[in-house]
DOLO-722851 format. One record per residue (C-alpha): residue in one letter; z, y, x. Coordinates in Angstrom, 1 decimal. Each point is the difference from the previous one (the first is absolute). Last residue first. Example, Ala and Ser with C-alpha at 12.3 -4.5 7.8 and 13.67 -1.06 7.14 Angstrom:
<recs>
<rec><residu>S</residu><zz>7.1</zz><yy>-1.1</yy><xx>13.7</xx></rec>
<rec><residu>A</residu><zz>0.7</zz><yy>-3.4</yy><xx>-1.4</xx></rec>
</recs>
This chain:
<recs>
<rec><residu>X</residu><zz>-20.6</zz><yy>16.4</yy><xx>19.9</xx></rec>
<rec><residu>X</residu><zz>2.2</zz><yy>-2.4</yy><xx>-2.1</xx></rec>
<rec><residu>X</residu><zz>-2.2</zz><yy>-2.8</yy><xx>-1.6</xx></rec>
<rec><residu>X</residu><zz>1.8</zz><yy>-1.8</yy><xx>-2.9</xx></rec>
<rec><residu>X</residu><zz>0.2</zz><yy>-3.5</yy><xx>-1.4</xx></rec>
<rec><residu>X</residu><zz>2.2</zz><yy>0.4</yy><xx>-3.1</xx></rec>
<rec><residu>X</residu><zz>2.8</zz><yy>-2.5</yy><xx>-0.5</xx></rec>
<rec><residu>X</residu><zz>1.2</zz><yy>-2.8</yy><xx>-2.3</xx></rec>
<rec><residu>X</residu><zz>2.4</zz><yy>-2.7</yy><xx>1.1</xx></rec>
<rec><residu>X</residu><zz>0.5</zz><yy>-3.4</yy><xx>-1.6</xx></rec>
<rec><residu>X</residu><zz>2.7</zz><yy>-2.7</yy><xx>0.2</xx></rec>
<rec><residu>X</residu><zz>-0.9</zz><yy>-3.0</yy><xx>-2.3</xx></rec>
<rec><residu>X</residu><zz>3.2</zz><yy>-1.5</yy><xx>-1.5</xx></rec>
<rec><residu>X</residu><zz>0.4</zz><yy>-3.6</yy><xx>-1.0</xx></rec>
<rec><residu>X</residu><zz>2.6</zz><yy>-0.7</yy><xx>-2.6</xx></rec>
<rec><residu>X</residu><zz>2.7</zz><yy>-2.6</yy><xx>0.2</xx></rec>
<rec><residu>X</residu><zz>0.7</zz><yy>-3.7</yy><xx>0.1</xx></rec>
<rec><residu>X</residu><zz>2.5</zz><yy>-2.9</yy><xx>0.5</xx></rec>
<rec><residu>X</residu><zz>0.2</zz><yy>-3.3</yy><xx>-1.8</xx></rec>
<rec><residu>X</residu><zz>2.1</zz><yy>-3.0</yy><xx>0.4</xx></rec>
<rec><residu>X</residu><zz>0.0</zz><yy>-3.4</yy><xx>-1.9</xx></rec>
<rec><residu>X</residu><zz>2.2</zz><yy>-3.0</yy><xx>-0.4</xx></rec>
<rec><residu>X</residu><zz>0.0</zz><yy>-3.5</yy><xx>-1.2</xx></rec>
<rec><residu>X</residu><zz>2.2</zz><yy>-3.1</yy><xx>0.1</xx></rec>
<rec><residu>X</residu><zz>0.1</zz><yy>-3.3</yy><xx>-1.8</xx></rec>
<rec><residu>X</residu><zz>2.3</zz><yy>-3.0</yy><xx>0.4</xx></rec>
<rec><residu>X</residu><zz>-0.1</zz><yy>-3.5</yy><xx>-1.4</xx></rec>
<rec><residu>X</residu><zz>2.7</zz><yy>-2.5</yy><xx>1.0</xx></rec>
<rec><residu>X</residu><zz>0.1</zz><yy>-3.7</yy><xx>-0.8</xx></rec>
<rec><residu>X</residu><zz>-2.0</zz><yy>-1.5</yy><xx>2.9</xx></rec>
<rec><residu>X</residu><zz>-0.9</zz><yy>3.2</yy><xx>1.7</xx></rec>
<rec><residu>X</residu><zz>-1.6</zz><yy>3.0</yy><xx>-1.3</xx></rec>
<rec><residu>X</residu><zz>-2.5</zz><yy>2.8</yy><xx>0.6</xx></rec>
<rec><residu>X</residu><zz>-1.5</zz><yy>2.9</yy><xx>-1.7</xx></rec>
<rec><residu>X</residu><zz>-1.3</zz><yy>3.1</yy><xx>1.6</xx></rec>
<rec><residu>X</residu><zz>-0.9</zz><yy>3.5</yy><xx>-0.7</xx></rec>
<rec><residu>X</residu><zz>-1.3</zz><yy>2.8</yy><xx>2.1</xx></rec>
<rec><residu>X</residu><zz>-0.6</zz><yy>3.8</yy><xx>0.2</xx></rec>
<rec><residu>X</residu><zz>-1.3</zz><yy>2.7</yy><xx>2.2</xx></rec>
<rec><residu>X</residu><zz>-0.9</zz><yy>3.6</yy><xx>-0.8</xx></rec>
<rec><residu>X</residu><zz>-1.7</zz><yy>2.8</yy><xx>1.9</xx></rec>
<rec><residu>X</residu><zz>-0.8</zz><yy>3.2</yy><xx>-1.9</xx></rec>
<rec><residu>X</residu><zz>-2.5</zz><yy>2.7</yy><xx>0.8</xx></rec>
<rec><residu>X</residu><zz>-0.8</zz><yy>3.2</yy><xx>-1.9</xx></rec>
<rec><residu>X</residu><zz>-2.8</zz><yy>2.4</yy><xx>-0.7</xx></rec>
<rec><residu>X</residu><zz>-1.4</zz><yy>2.6</yy><xx>2.1</xx></rec>
<rec><residu>X</residu><zz>2.1</zz><yy>3.0</yy><xx>-1.3</xx></rec>
<rec><residu>X</residu><zz>-0.9</zz><yy>3.2</yy><xx>1.8</xx></rec>
<rec><residu>X</residu><zz>2.4</zz><yy>1.9</yy><xx>2.3</xx></rec>
<rec><residu>X</residu><zz>-0.6</zz><yy>3.5</yy><xx>1.0</xx></rec>
<rec><residu>X</residu><zz>-0.5</zz><yy>2.6</yy><xx>2.9</xx></rec>
<rec><residu>X</residu><zz>-1.8</zz><yy>3.1</yy><xx>-1.1</xx></rec>
<rec><residu>X</residu><zz>-2.0</zz><yy>2.8</yy><xx>1.6</xx></rec>
<rec><residu>X</residu><zz>0.0</zz><yy>-0.3</yy><xx>3.8</xx></rec>
<rec><residu>X</residu><zz>-2.5</zz><yy>2.4</yy><xx>1.7</xx></rec>
<rec><residu>X</residu><zz>-2.0</zz><yy>-1.9</yy><xx>2.5</xx></rec>
<rec><residu>X</residu><zz>-1.4</zz><yy>1.5</yy><xx>3.0</xx></rec>
<rec><residu>X</residu><zz>-2.9</zz><yy>0.1</yy><xx>2.5</xx></rec>
<rec><residu>X</residu><zz>-2.6</zz><yy>-1.1</yy><xx>-2.5</xx></rec>
<rec><residu>X</residu><zz>-3.2</zz><yy>-1.5</yy><xx>1.4</xx></rec>
<rec><residu>X</residu><zz>-0.6</zz><yy>-2.4</yy><xx>-2.9</xx></rec>
<rec><residu>X</residu><zz>0.8</zz><yy>-3.0</yy><xx>2.2</xx></rec>
<rec><residu>X</residu><zz>3.1</zz><yy>1.8</yy><xx>1.2</xx></rec>
<rec><residu>X</residu><zz>1.3</zz><yy>0.4</yy><xx>-3.6</xx></rec>
<rec><residu>X</residu><zz>-0.5</zz><yy>-3.6</yy><xx>-0.6</xx></rec>
<rec><residu>X</residu><zz>2.0</zz><yy>-1.0</yy><xx>3.1</xx></rec>
<rec><residu>X</residu><zz>2.7</zz><yy>2.5</yy><xx>-0.8</xx></rec>
<rec><residu>X</residu><zz>0.4</zz><yy>-1.2</yy><xx>-3.5</xx></rec>
<rec><residu>X</residu><zz>0.2</zz><yy>-3.6</yy><xx>1.3</xx></rec>
<rec><residu>X</residu><zz>2.9</zz><yy>1.1</yy><xx>2.3</xx></rec>
<rec><residu>X</residu><zz>1.7</zz><yy>1.8</yy><xx>-2.9</xx></rec>
<rec><residu>X</residu><zz>-0.1</zz><yy>-3.2</yy><xx>-2.0</xx></rec>
<rec><residu>X</residu><zz>1.4</zz><yy>-2.2</yy><xx>2.8</xx></rec>
<rec><residu>X</residu><zz>2.8</zz><yy>2.6</yy><xx>0.7</xx></rec>
<rec><residu>X</residu><zz>1.0</zz><yy>-0.1</yy><xx>-3.6</xx></rec>
<rec><residu>X</residu><zz>0.0</zz><yy>-3.9</yy><xx>-0.1</xx></rec>
<rec><residu>X</residu><zz>2.1</zz><yy>0.0</yy><xx>3.3</xx></rec>
<rec><residu>X</residu><zz>2.5</zz><yy>2.4</yy><xx>-1.6</xx></rec>
<rec><residu>X</residu><zz>0.9</zz><yy>-2.4</yy><xx>-2.9</xx></rec>
<rec><residu>X</residu><zz>-0.3</zz><yy>-0.1</yy><xx>-3.7</xx></rec>
<rec><residu>X</residu><zz>2.2</zz><yy>-2.4</yy><xx>-1.9</xx></rec>
<rec><residu>X</residu><zz>-0.9</zz><yy>-2.6</yy><xx>-2.7</xx></rec>
<rec><residu>X</residu><zz>-2.2</zz><yy>-2.4</yy><xx>2.0</xx></rec>
<rec><residu>X</residu><zz>-2.5</zz><yy>1.5</yy><xx>2.1</xx></rec>
<rec><residu>X</residu><zz>-3.6</zz><yy>1.0</yy><xx>-0.4</xx></rec>
<rec><residu>X</residu><zz>-2.2</zz><yy>1.8</yy><xx>2.6</xx></rec>
<rec><residu>X</residu><zz>0.0</zz><yy>3.5</yy><xx>1.3</xx></rec>
<rec><residu>X</residu><zz>-2.8</zz><yy>0.9</yy><xx>-2.4</xx></rec>
<rec><residu>X</residu><zz>-2.1</zz><yy>3.1</yy><xx>0.5</xx></rec>
<rec><residu>X</residu><zz>-1.2</zz><yy>2.8</yy><xx>-2.2</xx></rec>
<rec><residu>X</residu><zz>-2.2</zz><yy>2.7</yy><xx>1.6</xx></rec>
<rec><residu>X</residu><zz>-1.5</zz><yy>3.1</yy><xx>-1.4</xx></rec>
<rec><residu>X</residu><zz>-2.9</zz><yy>1.3</yy><xx>2.1</xx></rec>
<rec><residu>X</residu><zz>-1.2</zz><yy>2.9</yy><xx>2.2</xx></rec>
<rec><residu>X</residu><zz>2.1</zz><yy>2.9</yy><xx>-0.9</xx></rec>
<rec><residu>X</residu><zz>-0.3</zz><yy>3.1</yy><xx>2.4</xx></rec>
<rec><residu>X</residu><zz>3.0</zz><yy>1.5</yy><xx>1.6</xx></rec>
<rec><residu>X</residu><zz>1.7</zz><yy>3.4</yy><xx>0.5</xx></rec>
<rec><residu>X</residu><zz>3.8</zz><yy>0.8</yy><xx>0.0</xx></rec>
<rec><residu>X</residu><zz>1.1</zz><yy>-3.6</yy><xx>0.5</xx></rec>
<rec><residu>X</residu><zz>1.1</zz><yy>-2.0</yy><xx>-3.2</xx></rec>
<rec><residu>X</residu><zz>3.5</zz><yy>-1.5</yy><xx>0.2</xx></rec>
<rec><residu>X</residu><zz>0.6</zz><yy>-3.7</yy><xx>0.6</xx></rec>
<rec><residu>X</residu><zz>-2.7</zz><yy>-0.1</yy><xx>2.7</xx></rec>
<rec><residu>X</residu><zz>-1.0</zz><yy>-3.1</yy><xx>2.1</xx></rec>
<rec><residu>X</residu><zz>-2.2</zz><yy>0.8</yy><xx>3.0</xx></rec>
<rec><residu>X</residu><zz>-3.1</zz><yy>-2.2</yy><xx>0.7</xx></rec>
<rec><residu>X</residu><zz>-0.8</zz><yy>0.0</yy><xx>3.7</xx></rec>
<rec><residu>X</residu><zz>1.5</zz><yy>-3.5</yy><xx>0.3</xx></rec>
<rec><residu>X</residu><zz>-2.6</zz><yy>-1.2</yy><xx>-2.6</xx></rec>
<rec><residu>X</residu><zz>-2.8</zz><yy>1.0</yy><xx>2.6</xx></rec>
<rec><residu>X</residu><zz>-2.8</zz><yy>2.0</yy><xx>-1.4</xx></rec>
<rec><residu>X</residu><zz>-3.0</zz><yy>-0.5</yy><xx>-2.3</xx></rec>
<rec><residu>X</residu><zz>-2.5</zz><yy>2.8</yy><xx>-0.4</xx></rec>
<rec><residu>X</residu><zz>0.5</zz><yy>2.0</yy><xx>-3.1</xx></rec>
<rec><residu>X</residu><zz>-0.1</zz><yy>-0.9</yy><xx>-3.7</xx></rec>
<rec><residu>X</residu><zz>-0.9</zz><yy>2.7</yy><xx>-2.7</xx></rec>
<rec><residu>X</residu><zz>2.4</zz><yy>0.7</yy><xx>-2.7</xx></rec>
<rec><residu>X</residu><zz>1.8</zz><yy>-1.6</yy><xx>-3.0</xx></rec>
<rec><residu>X</residu><zz>-0.6</zz><yy>-3.7</yy><xx>0.9</xx></rec>
<rec><residu>X</residu><zz>2.1</zz><yy>-2.4</yy><xx>-1.9</xx></rec>
<rec><residu>X</residu><zz>1.5</zz><yy>-2.9</yy><xx>2.3</xx></rec>
<rec><residu>X</residu><zz>2.0</zz><yy>-3.0</yy><xx>-0.8</xx></rec>
<rec><residu>X</residu><zz>1.8</zz><yy>-2.0</yy><xx>2.6</xx></rec>
<rec><residu>X</residu><zz>1.0</zz><yy>-3.6</yy><xx>-0.6</xx></rec>
<rec><residu>X</residu><zz>2.8</zz><yy>-2.6</yy><xx>0.4</xx></rec>
<rec><residu>X</residu><zz>0.5</zz><yy>-1.6</yy><xx>-3.4</xx></rec>
<rec><residu>X</residu><zz>-2.3</zz><yy>-2.8</yy><xx>0.5</xx></rec>
<rec><residu>X</residu><zz>1.7</zz><yy>-1.1</yy><xx>3.1</xx></rec>
<rec><residu>X</residu><zz>3.3</zz><yy>-0.5</yy><xx>-2.0</xx></rec>
<rec><residu>X</residu><zz>-1.6</zz><yy>-2.1</yy><xx>-2.6</xx></rec>
<rec><residu>X</residu><zz>-1.8</zz><yy>-2.2</yy><xx>2.4</xx></rec>
<rec><residu>X</residu><zz>3.2</zz><yy>-0.5</yy><xx>2.1</xx></rec>
<rec><residu>X</residu><zz>2.0</zz><yy>-0.9</yy><xx>-3.2</xx></rec>
<rec><residu>X</residu><zz>-2.7</zz><yy>-2.7</yy><xx>-0.8</xx></rec>
<rec><residu>X</residu><zz>0.2</zz><yy>-1.4</yy><xx>3.5</xx></rec>
<rec><residu>X</residu><zz>3.7</zz><yy>-0.2</yy><xx>-0.1</xx></rec>
<rec><residu>X</residu><zz>-0.1</zz><yy>-1.7</yy><xx>-3.3</xx></rec>
<rec><residu>X</residu><zz>-2.5</zz><yy>-2.6</yy><xx>1.2</xx></rec>
<rec><residu>X</residu><zz>2.0</zz><yy>-0.6</yy><xx>3.2</xx></rec>
<rec><residu>X</residu><zz>3.2</zz><yy>-0.6</yy><xx>-2.0</xx></rec>
<rec><residu>X</residu><zz>-1.6</zz><yy>-2.1</yy><xx>-2.8</xx></rec>
<rec><residu>X</residu><zz>-1.7</zz><yy>-2.7</yy><xx>2.2</xx></rec>
<rec><residu>X</residu><zz>-3.2</zz><yy>-0.8</yy><xx>-1.8</xx></rec>
<rec><residu>X</residu><zz>-0.5</zz><yy>-3.5</yy><xx>-1.3</xx></rec>
<rec><residu>X</residu><zz>-3.5</zz><yy>-1.2</yy><xx>-0.5</xx></rec>
</recs>
């Protein structure tokens, strides 16, 4: 059975990228009743008083070489959803970083031989383009501010 290369490669890349999108949770305090993700406030500096509920680490997805703002927004959105499920009304951002996720290269090549009655000719060529894949991650603490 012959499998078309382009659709198979696209499917493989999709599975790899989807496997990198996750949120990890480490509980450090008691959970509270769940709230709406829109009610979760994002803090860059700690408020005066707060209770720690969990350490959260979320992926904004994987991109090729460069980080981008939509990846960061996606990761923070996932953190807000997880914090809301734990009853936290805030997340305190700790770290934004990139993690290597492998690499991706695309290449094509060909070779042909042909000829006429007394002429023989041959030709060949190849092209390759590749680069690293970067998984964009954000770490925060799910907090409850009284």
